N, C-alpha and C positions, 0 to 999 in steps of 0.2 A: 503493501499500499503504500501509494506517494505521500510526503511528509508537506509537499508545498502545497500552499492556498493562492487560490486567485480570485480577485476580486478589483474593481475600480474604484480608483483613487482620485480626487478631485479632478474626473472625467478622463483618466487614462488608466488602460488595465495593466495592472501588475500582478506579479506572480514571486511569494515570497516563501522562504522556510517557517514551516510551523509546529517543527518539532519542539519538545521541550514543552508544552503547554505555555508558547508566547502567548501576551497579551497586545491587544490592538495597540495600547499606546507603544510598547516596546517595538515593536516595529516600523511605528508611524515614525517615532523619532530615531532609534538606532539604525534601522538598517533605510529608511526613505530620506532621512534629513529634514524632516518637516517638522520644524521647534517649534513652528508656531502653538502648538500642542504642549503644554506645560504639563511637569509632573511636581506636583504639589505636596502628595501623600501617599503614593501608590504603593501597592496596592490596596488601599482603605478605602477607593470609593466617596471620599466624602468632603473633598475640597471642592469640586467642578471644575478644577484648573484644567482638565485634561476632556474635557466635553468636545465632541465632536458629534457628526450628522451621521445617521446610518440610513440611509432610504429616505432620507428628510426627517428625522426623527433624531432630537437629542438622546445621546448615550455617552456616558463615562467611560473612556475607553481603557483607563486602566484595570478594571473589573468586568473587561471586557474579551471575551478570549478570540484570539485571532479567528479560529476555526467558526465561529458563529458570523463573519462577515462574508463569508466565503459565498461568490456571485453578486454580491452586494454593494452600492454606491455609498463611498467613504467620503465625505466631505471635510477638510480642516479648514482653518481661517484661511489658509493661501487661497484654499479653492473657491471661498464665497465670489460671488459676481464684484465688481467693483463698485456698482452701486450699493450692493449690500456693506460691502466694506467700510465706504467712505461715509454712509450716514450714520451708521453703528459709531463709527469713531470720531466724526465729527461730533455728534452729540455727548459722549464720553469726556472729550475733552471741553466742551462748553460747559459742561455741568459741573468738571472737577471731580468728575466719576472714575478717573485714573490716576492714581498716582505713580506708583513703580510698575504697573503696569502687567504684573505677573498673572491676579486673575482674571483680568478682563477679557482673554480671548475666549475662554469656557464660557463668560457671560455673554461677550457676543454671540457666540454659537447658539446657545439657547435662546437668546431674543431672536437670532435669525432663524430658528426653526419654527417661533411662534409667528414669526410676519411671516414666512411660508404657508404656515396654517389657518392664518387670518384671525390668529388673536394676539394679544398681548402680555409679554413677558410681566406677570407680578410677583409678590411676595412669595407665592406657593413655587413658583417656577425657582425663584432665587434660594430657595431653602435647600436649593442642593449644591448651592454655593457657597463658600465663605471669601469674606473680603475683609483683611486686617487694617488696611489705612484709612479708607475713606467713610466709615461710619455709614454704610449704606443708603443714605438719602441722596446724594449725588448721583449715585446709580440707579436708585428710582428715577430722578427725574431725568437720567439720559434715556431708559429703555422707554420711558413714555412720550421722548422727542425732543429733549431738552434744544431749544432753538441754537443754531450756531454763532455765533458774535464773534467780530472781530478782537482778536488779542495779539499781543505782543509776545511770543513764544520765547523769546531771549530773556523776557524781562520774568516771565511766568518760572522759566527755568531757574531764574537766580532767586527767586523767592522760595520756590520747593527745596533749593539746596540750604536757603539760609533755615530754614524748618528742619530738614533729615538726613543731611548728606547729599551728595551729587544728584541730581535728578534732573531729568531731561523732559520738558513739555512739549510733545508734538505730536501730529495726526497718526504717525507708526506704533508710539508707546501704546494705547488700548489694544492693538493687533498682535502686542507679544514683541515690539521691536525695540526693547529696552536696552538691550544688548547686556542680557545673562550669562554669568561664564559659562555656563555649560551648553549654552546655544551654539557659542562660536567654537568649543572643541572641536578639534577633529574626531572625525568618528571610527577609525583605524587607530587612535590611541590605545595604550595599555589603560586599563580602568583598574583604580585603588578605591576600596570601599573601607570603612571602620570596623574593626574585627568587633564583635559584642565581647562582652565580658562573660567568660566563663566557658568560651567556644575554644577548642583545641585543632587549630588547623594551623600548617606553615604560614608565617606571618613575616611581613617586614616593620620593622621600627623605623619612624619617621617622625621628628616634631613632635615630641612626647606624646606619641599614640602610636596605636597598632594598626596596620592595615594589612588587608588582601587586595593583593595584586592578580587580577584576571585579564584574558583577553579581551572581554566585553564586560559591558556592565550585568548582564543577566549570569556572565559565569562568576564574576567576583562575587556577587549576593549568593549565588550557591555556593561557593566555595565558603564564605564566612558564616552561612547558616542564617541568613538575615532574619532576624525576629521581627515576627508580625504584630503589626500594632494590637493593643488591648485596652480595652476600658474595665476599669475597676469598680466596685460596686461601694470602696470605701469613699469615706466625704474628707474634702482637704480641710484641714486642721491647723491650725495656726500653731507651732513647734515650741515657742518663747512662751514663757509665763510671765503675765504682764506683772509690773510693780503693783502695788497698794494703791487703791483708789485714794488720792488727796482730797481732802474736804474742799467743795465747790469746785473740782477738776474733773478731769476727764482720762480715759486710758483705753488702748485698743489693741489687740494683737493682730498680725498678717500673715498670711498663709506666703508660699513660694508659687509664684505667678510664672507662667510659658508666655515669653512675648508674642509667641506664634506668629512669625511673620512666613508668607506662604512661601517664596524661595529657599527650598533648601539650600544649606552651602556647599560650596560647589569651585573649583578652581581648575586651572589645568597648566602645564607648563613644558616647553620646551629643554632639551639640556642645554644649559649655562644661559636660558633664558629668565624671564621675569614671569611671575606666575599672575593670572588673570585674577582681580577681586572679585571677591564673594560679593560683595556688596553692590556692584552694577549699578540700577538705576534706582539708587535709595539707600537708606542707612540703617534697614531691618531694626530701627528703633533703638540702635547701639549693641544690639544682640551678636553682629558679627564680629565685634571690633576685636575680638580675640579668638576667632577661628582658626582651627588648626589646618584647613585647609591648603592654604597658599604657601606655608611653607613645607608640608606634606608633599604637594606637586611636587617644588623644587627640588626636593631632597632626592625624592624617588627618580624624576626624570634624569637628574645626574647618576643615579646609580645604576639604571636600567639603559643609558644612553639612547633613551626613547622619549617622544613626546607622554605624558602620562596626565589623565583625568583623575580629579578626586570627586567622588559624589556621595552626597550623605543622603539616607533615605531619612523619612518623616521620623522614623523613629531615634535614627542617629541625633538628629537635631534635639529630641525630648530628650536623650541621654546625656549627650554632651553639651548642650550649648546653656549659654547662663540662663539663670531667671532673677526675677525681682526678689530680692533678697526679704526674708520674713524680719518683721522688727517685735520687740512689745514696749510700748512706752506709757507713760502718763503725764499730764499736762496740767498746770494751774496758774490762772492769771492774779498777779498779786502784784498792787502799787506799781501797776505800769512793766512788770515782767512777766513773761510767760515763761515759767520753770519746768522741763523738760528733763525726764529721766526714763532713758530706755536703753535696749539691748538691741543687738543687729547681729543677724544669721549670717554675718559676712564683712567685708572691709567697711570702717565706719566714715573715713575722709569726709564722704558730702554730707555728713550729718553733722558735721561739726564747722564746715565751710561758712563764711559769714554769708548772710541773706539779709538783704536792704529791705526790709518789708514794707510794704506800704503804709502802716499805720505808726504811729507816736508809738509804738511799745519796743521793748527789748525781748531779746529770747537768750536766756542762757540756758544750755543743753547740757546734760550729764551724761553721754552715751558710752556701753562697754558693749565689747565684740564677745559674741558667744559662738563658738563652732559647734554648731548643732549639725547630726547627718543628715546630709540632702545634698541635692546637686549643687552646680558650679553656679556663684551669683556674679552679676557684674556692677557696676557705678556707671556705666556708660549705658544702662536701658534708660528709656523714656522716663525722665523727671522725679529718677529716682534720689532720694534724701530731701528733695524739693519738695516733693507731694505730702511724701510722710510728716514732715514737719509744717506744712501747712494744713494737714488735716487736724494735725495737734492745736496749732494756734488758734487757728478758726472754731475746733470745737471748744478750746477753755474760754475763748471770747463769747462764743455761745452759750456756754454755762454759766458764765459770770454776767450775762444781759447787759453786755455794753452796747453803747451806741457806737457803732463803727463808723459812721460819716463822720461823728465828732472828734474821731482819732487818724483821720488821712491826713496825709504828710502835704499832700498836694494837690492841683487842680485835674491831672491826668490821672489820677488814680481816683478823685469822683467822678471822671467821666465813665468809667468802666464799672465801679463799685455797684453790685447788686446785692446778694447777700455773702458773697466773697470775693476777695479781691488778693491777686498773687502777681508777684513780678519777677523777671528772671535776670540774669547778671548784664544782659544787653540792655535793659529796660524799659522790655516789651511788658504788657501789663494786661492782666486779662481778670475779668469777673463773671461770676455764674450765679444762678438761680434755678433748683430744682422745683417746680411746681407740681403740687399733688392736688390730686381730685380724689371724689368717694371712688374710683376705678382704680387707682394707684397713681402712678406717676403720670402727669400730665403733661410733661414735656420740659425741654431744659432751656434757659434764656441765656445766650453769651454776649458778653462786650469785650473787644480787642483792639488795643492800642500797640501797634506795631510799628511805628514810623510809617515813612513811605512804602504804602504796601504791595508796590512794583504791580501785582496782580492778584485784585480782590477774590478774584476764582479759587487761587491757591491758598490764600489766607482762610477762608471760608471751608473749601475743602479740608482742610489740616485740623481746624478747629473741631470740626463735625468729628472727624475722625479723633482726635485727642480726646473728645466729651465722651464718645462711645466706648474707648478703652477707659475712660476712668470709672464710668458708670461699671463697667465688667468688673474693674479692680475692687470698687468697693462692695458690689453685690453679688456676682455671680463668678468670678473666674479663681481657680486655682487646682492645683495639681497634687495629689494624692501622693505619699510619699512612704516605702515601707521603713520597717526598724534599720535597715542596713544605708539607708538614704537615696534607695534608688526608687527612680518615679514608676509609682504604679498603673498612671493613665500615659498610654503611648498612642493614642488615635488624637488626630486634631478636635475632632469633636468633642472630646472630654475635656476640654480645659474650661468651658462655662462661657465661650465668646457669644455676645447677644449676636441672634440672629436678625434677619431684615425685619421679618415680620412684627418681633418684639422692640425693635428699636424706635424708642419715642421722637418725637417731633424735636428737631435742635435748631434754634434759632439765632442765627449770628450776625451781630451788628458791630460793623468794623468802623471806629471812632475814628474822627479827624485828629491826626497826630503830627502836625509838622516834626521836620527833621528827617534822618537817614533813615534807612532799612533797620529794624534791629530784631534781630535773629529769635530764634526759640519762640514766638509766641507761642505754639503748640502746647509747649512744654506748660506755660503760664495757665494754658486752658485746661490741659489734663487735671494740674495741681487744684485749680479753684473749682471745677465741676467735681472733683473729690470731695474736698472741703464741704462744699454746697450740699450735696449728695448725702453725706454720713448726717449732717445738721438736719436735714429736710426727713430722713427715715427716725430722727429721734423725735422731732414735733410731731409725725406720724403714729410713731408706736406707745409715747408716751413715756419711752427710755430707750436710754444710747446703746445700742449692740457695741460689745466691745472683741468682736472679731469679725474679720473680714476673710473672706466673703459673707456677707449678712444674709445669707441664703434663705435664711427661713422669716425674713420681715415681710411685709406686705408688698413693699415697693418692688423688691427682688424677684419676688414671684410673678408680678408683671414684666419683669423682664426675662424669664425663663420658661415659659410655659411649654 
């Protein structure tokens, strides 16, 4: 019996090897070099980045056996008509519904399937996808047909880079053209993958880790005994015990949180060359600053005297990638000073670095480091240290019942203050208010002062994305860790990321703020929304939750149905 499988792809007849139970995704990317199809979680079938059309219907390629498409028509982003590609890409650029552009090719394919079938892509269809950057609202606007607007893509790219690392804004980005490391890697290169702990196979040691090398990605993963993602029934729980509750003060303990960037770490390098950056079109919220992939690619390429690709699976990202460090701390406002006592499960530098609070108060922190068994942590993740301290400062002020407006230092802060106000080192400021109704969370209101915005669409998109992530940190997100410190949750759907259907309205106002562009305004938004959310939950519940994620609260319940 022949192992060859014949089908049509983007209008052309192809015939490929179907041995070893190959998936459609593997054949499209590895054999046919159709890299518009992205691999964000394969083969979990949970992120939607690899969505293609099979006989006009949207299908997730990573869980579609190649044999199932025999004799059928497969369409990838490269095979859409020019009018389909242009209209969908223009709408995503117009709304800000594409930032890094890794998840959007799959969304584009599902939207194209809906349009071909005379329907519109709504929240039910978006439930098959994950987007970590945008907070969904701008994606909704795009699939509803956001009107193209005249934009200076160079200025938009400058603002995006100020917010989260080098990032390009252009019509090809929503279609997957962001320049991701593994897309550009030669398909005849050797492939190295991380060796899971406890697996005994011949391996190479490079860049502080162990790696299994194969002639192809499928071979390397088979040799490594790739660990299939799993989801535990264990709840994410804070590992650190909070200090005693001070009179008139607050306290909170947080869990490990997965940054959950969609593009897994990857790099490639020629012998004697420079490795490709795993950051590509965005900063992964700081999660790839310590990635082992580039150094491993360089060392292995020199050792084998051949080009080497290093490719993480989703499970590798969860096992090896840094998490938001857990904290346990208390705070109390007294005589114009917020006294904080806390511990952090990881490096403590950002918790002691000076912060210029918009209020006329002082902060006095006493932080210690506790080495708790758990995954690696990082100071580079979005607003680490800033958000934790903002939550404590705003919580202490809320508990003390102070008039925040009377404490403001300047007019700029007054322009953004809602129920919270947070600034970052660049001088960017953000204020937030979480509205609560009888049904739960009624929406989030944000004001941002970022100097010259350069491009308001980008500022708004980043603010919405930061608010979405902050709501998740306080209410829904966390990963369970076993007694040895290893993550029990290895599927991307197990992290508690808020889905499109449960994302509340997030209204952003960009206030007039003359002056040079101010960086990292979205960090200020993250911190302000987190603080406003904790205080809103407290008012709604009549008691202050002392652990994140506060999943048992009513507001959290409306975000994780």
